[in-house]
C-alpha positions in Angstrom: -41.2 -56.8 16.0 -39.0 -59.3 17.9 -36.7 -58.3 20.8 -33.9 -60.4 22.3 -32.0 -59.3 25.4 -29.2 -61.3 27.1 -26.5 -60.5 29.6 -23.4 -62.2 30.8 -20.4 -61.5 32.9 -17.0 -61.3 31.1 -14.1 -62.1 33.3 -12.0 -59.3 31.7 -11.5 -55.6 32.3 -13.9 -53.3 30.4 -11.1 -51.7 28.5 -10.0 -55.2 27.2 -13.5 -56.1 26.0 -14.4 -52.8 24.3 -12.3 -53.2 21.1 -14.2 -56.4 20.2 -17.3 -54.2 19.7 -15.8 -51.0 18.4 -12.5 -49.8 17.0 -10.5 -53.0 16.2 -11.7 -55.0 13.2 -9.4 -57.9 13.8 -10.7 -58.3 17.3 -14.3 -57.8 16.1 -13.8 -60.6 13.6 -13.0 -62.9 16.5 -16.6 -62.7 17.8 -18.2 -62.0 14.4 -16.4 -64.5 12.2 -18.5 -63.7 9.2 -17.5 -60.1 9.1 -14.8 -59.6 6.5 -14.3 -55.8 6.5 -15.7 -52.5 7.8 -15.1 -49.1 6.3 -16.5 -45.7 7.4 -18.4 -44.2 4.5 -19.5 -41.3 6.6 -17.8 -40.4 9.9 -18.9 -37.8 12.3 -16.8 -36.2 15.0 -19.1 -37.5 17.8 -19.3 -41.0 16.2 -23.2 -40.9 16.5 -24.5 -40.7 12.9 -21.5 -42.3 11.4 -22.2 -44.9 8.7 -20.0 -48.0 8.2 -20.1 -50.3 5.2 -19.8 -53.8 6.6 -18.9 -56.7 4.3 -20.2 -60.0 5.5 -19.4 -63.5 4.1 -22.0 -66.2 4.3 -20.5 -69.3 2.6 -20.1 -68.3 -1.1 -22.3 -65.2 -0.7 -20.9 -61.8 0.1 -23.3 -59.2 1.4 -22.8 -55.5 2.3 -24.7 -53.6 4.9 -24.7 -49.9 5.7 -24.7 -49.7 9.5 -25.6 -46.4 11.1 -24.3 -45.7 14.6 -27.2 -44.4 16.7 -25.7 -44.4 20.1 -22.1 -44.2 21.3 -20.7 -43.8 24.9 -17.2 -44.5 25.8 -16.6 -43.8 29.5 -14.3 -45.6 31.9 -17.1 -47.6 33.6 -19.7 -47.8 30.9 -19.5 -48.2 27.1 -22.2 -48.7 24.6 -22.7 -48.7 20.9 -26.0 -49.0 19.0 -26.0 -50.1 15.4 -28.9 -49.9 13.0 -29.1 -51.5 9.5 -31.5 -53.1 7.0 -31.1 -56.8 6.8 -31.8 -58.4 3.4 -34.1 -55.4 2.6 -36.7 -57.0 4.9 -35.9 -56.3 8.5 -34.7 -53.1 10.3 -32.2 -54.4 12.9 -31.2 -52.3 15.9 -28.5 -53.8 18.1 -27.1 -52.5 21.3 -23.8 -53.7 22.8 -23.4 -52.5 26.4 -20.5 -53.0 28.7 -20.6 -52.1 32.4 -17.6 -52.3 34.6 -18.4 -54.4 37.6 -14.9 -54.2 39.1 -11.3 -54.1 37.7 -11.5 -57.7 36.4 -15.1 -58.2 35.4 -17.5 -56.6 32.9 -21.2 -57.0 32.5 -22.1 -57.4 28.8 -25.7 -56.8 27.7 -26.8 -57.6 24.2 -30.1 -56.3 22.9 -31.4 -56.9 19.4 -34.7 -55.5 18.0 -35.8 -57.0 14.6 -38.6 -55.0 13.0 -39.9 -56.2 9.6 -40.5 -53.8 6.8 -43.6 -55.8 5.8 -46.0 -56.4 8.7 -46.8 -59.9 7.3 -43.2 -60.9 8.2 -44.1 -60.4 11.8 -46.0 -63.7 11.8 -42.8 -65.6 11.0 -41.1 -63.9 14.0 -43.4 -65.5 16.4 -41.5 -68.7 15.7 -38.1 -67.1 16.0 -35.7 -68.8 18.5 -33.0 -67.2 20.5 -30.4 -69.9 19.6 -28.4 -67.5 17.4 -28.2 -65.0 20.3 -27.3 -67.7 22.9 -24.5 -69.0 20.6 -23.2 -65.5 20.0 -23.1 -64.7 23.8 -21.3 -68.0 24.5 -18.8 -67.4 21.6 -18.2 -63.8 22.8 -17.5 -64.9 26.4 -15.2 -67.8 25.5 -13.3 -65.8 22.9 -12.7 -62.6 24.9 -11.8 -64.5 28.0 -9.4 -66.9 26.2 -7.7 -63.9 24.5 -7.4 -62.2 27.8 -5.9 -65.3 29.4 -3.4 -65.6 26.5 -2.4 -62.0 26.9 -1.7 -62.5 30.6 0.5 -65.5 29.9 2.8 -63.5 27.6 
């Protein structure tokens, strides 16, 4: 099992940041450019337990994942969603996106990813895993959301 956890401050209000993680596929695509589409295939009233089919484009390869929403909180000063899915039929991925209101103009974003191999032998390869993908994601997320917010303020 491999776990990555990173946090950054987004210089935007929490309500502005939230749709990039849940509820607005066009905004989500801005920070997840390989996501093509998301469709609920099972939706619960409380969101938790809902299943989303996500289409993902990697070059010429299109993949689909069934993402189960394990945690969902949408309060004025704290928002979180936890997604769980099987990656390439090899790794159980559990990803948390947490947003915490610091003040009216800043939001703490915490990303946590747990990567658990189905086959214990794959754990050996995880020892060499680097956090470059996570670092790049955090950087892209901050730059994109803050630039979108600045653009909206200029209008």
